[in-house]
C-alpha positions, -999 to 999 in steps of 0.1 A, spaced: -25 538 463 -35 506 457 -75 505 444 -93 477 460 -113 460 444 -134 424 435 -159 429 462 -187 406 456 -223 403 481 -243 435 495 -250 441 526 -284 444 541 -281 481 556 -305 478 585 -280 445 601 -253 463 594 -219 468 618 -221 511 626 -189 522 639 -191 557 633 -203 576 663 -190 604 654 -211 610 626 -240 605 644 -258 581 665 -290 559 659 -315 583 680 -329 568 718 -364 552 713 -373 576 745 -362 607 721 -379 593 689 -413 591 705 -404 627 724 -400 640 689 -435 623 675 -456 631 704 -444 670 710 -453 669 668 -487 655 675 -489 674 704 -471 710 704 -472 720 674 -484 750 679 -456 777 675 -434 788 707 -436 828 694 -476 830 690 -494 846 724 -523 825 725 -520 792 743 -516 771 716 -486 787 712 -479 789 751 -479 749 755 -454 749 727 -431 773 744 -434 762 774 -421 726 760 -391 742 745 -380 761 779 -380 721 790 -351 717 767 -329 744 774 -333 736 808 -321 703 806 -298 711 776 -286 742 803 -285 709 832 -264 691 810 -232 720 807 -234 728 839 -254 763 828 -289 780 827 -311 779 809 -311 819 798 -273 808 777 -288 785 761 -298 799 720 -310 770 702 -292 764 668 -295 744 635 -266 722 651 -230 723 659 -217 733 631 -241 768 627 -237 775 661 -193 773 656 -197 801 630 -221 819 655 -199 819 681 -165 829 657 -182 854 635 -202 867 667 -170 875 686 -155 889 664 -171 927 677 -152 920 711 -114 903 697 -82 914 670 -66 881 662 -82 844 657 -56 820 677 -68 786 657 -49 752 648 -54 736 617 -68 704 637 -107 718 640 -132 706 627 -143 725 587 -171 745 609 -146 757 629 -111 755 602 -130 768 572 -145 794 586 -109 811 608 -95 808 574 -118 831 550 -116 855 578 -74 858 575 -85 879 544 -103 905 574 -75 902 600 -48 883 617 -51 848 621 -22 828 645 -20 791 640 -9 768 666 10 738 661 1 708 669 21 682 687 29 645 674 7 634 701 -17 657 680 -22 684 708 -22 719 710 7 737 738 -8 758 759 20 784 761 18 783 726 -12 801 731 -3 825 759 29 834 742 7 841 702 -22 862 737 9 877 751 21 891 717 -11 908 708 -17 937 711 -56 939 711 -74 906 726 -74 874 708 -102 855 698 -87 813 709 -110 786 688 -101 747 703 -120 722 703 -123 697 737 -118 659 711 -110 659 680 -133 647 659 -106 623 635 -84 612 663 -110 619 694 -77 631 709 -78 652 735 -73 687 739 -61 706 772 -91 733 772 -90 736 805 -57 753 812 -58 774 779 -94 793 788 -75 797 814 -37 815 799 -68 835 772 -83 847 806 -53 858 825 -42 872 798 -75 893 783 -91 871 761 -121 852 747 -127 815 744 -147 794 723 -149 753 725 -161 731 700 -176 707 730 -198 685 697 -174 656 700 -166 657 740 -202 659 755 -214 626 767 -182 611 765 -165 622 788 -173 635 823 -165 670 840 -162 701 822 -124 710 817 -145 738 791 -166 752 819 -155 785 824 -149 791 781 -168 824 771 -190 799 749 -198 764 738 -211 743 714 -231 708 712 -252 694 685 -281 667 698 -273 647 669 -241 635 685 -256 626 720 -282 605 705 -306 630 702 -328 641 667 -301 659 639 -316 692 629 -304 709 660 -281 716 684 -268 746 711 -246 773 712 -237 783 755 -224 805 776 -230 839 794 -211 859 764 -244 849 739 -259 875 752 -229 897 739 -235 883 699 -232 894 672 -262 881 647 -253 865 617 -290 869 604 -323 890 607 -354 885 614 -374 879 642 -363 880 682 -363 846 687 -332 828 707 -327 868 719 -328 879 680 -296 856 674 -314 829 652 -348 845 640 -373 822 627 -401 794 645 -383 775 670 -385 740 655 -405 723 687 -402 686 681 -364 691 679 -364 706 709 -375 685 731 -358 659 711 -330 667 721 -344 679 757 -349 643 760 -310 628 749 -295 660 773 -306 642 800 -292 607 788 -258 624 780 -256 634 822 -252 599 823 -233 587 796 -200 593 802 -200 560 817 -212 537 800 -187 548 767 -162 544 792 -172 507 797 -166 506 755 -129 518 758 -126 473 754 -140 470 730 -116 502 708 -85 490 716 -94 453 705 -104 463 674 -71 486 680 -44 462 687 -58 437 655 -54 464 633 -21 472 641 -17 436 635 -30 442 604 -1 469 594 -19 500 600 -2 531 624 -27 550 646 -30 591 643 -25 603 672 -9 596 700 -23 619 730 -44 606 751 -82 595 735 -120 596 743 -125 560 749 -140 549 715 -125 566 691 -96 550 668 -81 563 642 -53 547 621 -31 541 584 -34 514 566 1 523 543 -9 522 500 -46 518 511 -71 548 500 -86 553 532 -123 559 509 -118 533 493 -113 511 524 -141 527 537 -161 519 508 -157 479 499 -159 477 544 -193 495 536 -209 466 510 -197 439 535 -216 451 562 -189 474 581 -201 513 585 -169 531 593 -153 562 581 -121 582 563 -129 611 581 -155 639 594 -187 635 574 -190 672 572 -155 672 552 -166 639 532 -186 650 501 -152 660 487 -122 628 485 -90 639 499 -66 643 525 -91 643 558 -78 676 578 -71 669 608 -50 642 600 -32 654 575 -26 684 596 -6 663 621 10 637 601 6 649 559 -10 642 528 -1 610 527 -20 595 562 -47 616 555 -57 600 524 -52 565 542 -73 574 577 -98 555 586 -118 560 617 -140 539 638 -157 547 667 -178 530 687 -211 538 707 -233 523 734 -245 499 712 -216 481 699 -210 448 708 -181 422 715 -197 409 683 -200 429 659 -164 448 670 -150 405 658 -168 404 627 -158 438 615 -116 429 619 -121 395 599 -138 421 573 -116 448 577 -85 423 578 -96 400 545 -104 440 525 -71 450 538 -59 415 525 -72 419 489 -55 457 489 -15 442 493 -22 416 473 -26 386 500 -62 380 499 
């Protein structure tokens, strides 16, 4: 692998070009204000029986209703969590009492993949194949379920966190339910980005506030099956005993505001597609290869440059004021091949993978500047710069 060096200067973080919206999104001004207002006015414990507690509880329940409306579920089905990772953990571990084998692919987010890997010590895990597009075959899901003597738990993401490829979740849910199995859908990267609710019949779905321009530190697990989950922690009665502890009122309020905004976000994200396509074409002209050929969300591209380490390219671009990612932010603390791209195309492509994820605030001028920076960095890596 070529090491990238020779970059000089330092970027001003405030003015950097942010192309890492899959990692987190800038909170809406309305969200920032709502969180601040809640912190000032509704700081009571929502579990308290007095008036101040009741005021806080009212705000939490309003937020719960807004999140439910976003995903087309009643507020009673919404369990607030600490984020998408906790939601996935709670769903998978909480549903185990009702199933035998677990069915999953190695393209999943680390918060799913590592949980399922750990379960291999105690139960059967069936790993699904993924085609060259990065898509799971619903027929293989059906065949795996039919071959089992017990109901299965199918865990599938709606949108891949690295490649942006969309999975056929509606068909998978249908196949699973027809054969007596249950499904958890990780919808974190698709909510607010795509029209429709193909996961609407799933038993549980997970979502995260900070992926839809809400505050960090809160997410939700949604579904009627939440009523029958086994809790991971013990303590108080909050969130139907599934997440004991004081509900963070201000974060819930901010999440509710973001959820209302996200209901109209898909059209704004669809408008980003030409910018994403332009950036991708330019990188391919530089020699990049696209990772994942399946149908994608409109704002994500993932490519690999032959012989260039993804994390080094990301670091060099960061110095010049462009924020990219070498993979999932939840997996980037340790260097190595990104799990999804490596599972799809092999370890080498995974090590060379770079993801750009655009957002509602991304401009054409920023994309042109990003193209210049990436071309310069790649040129240095290849010895042309």
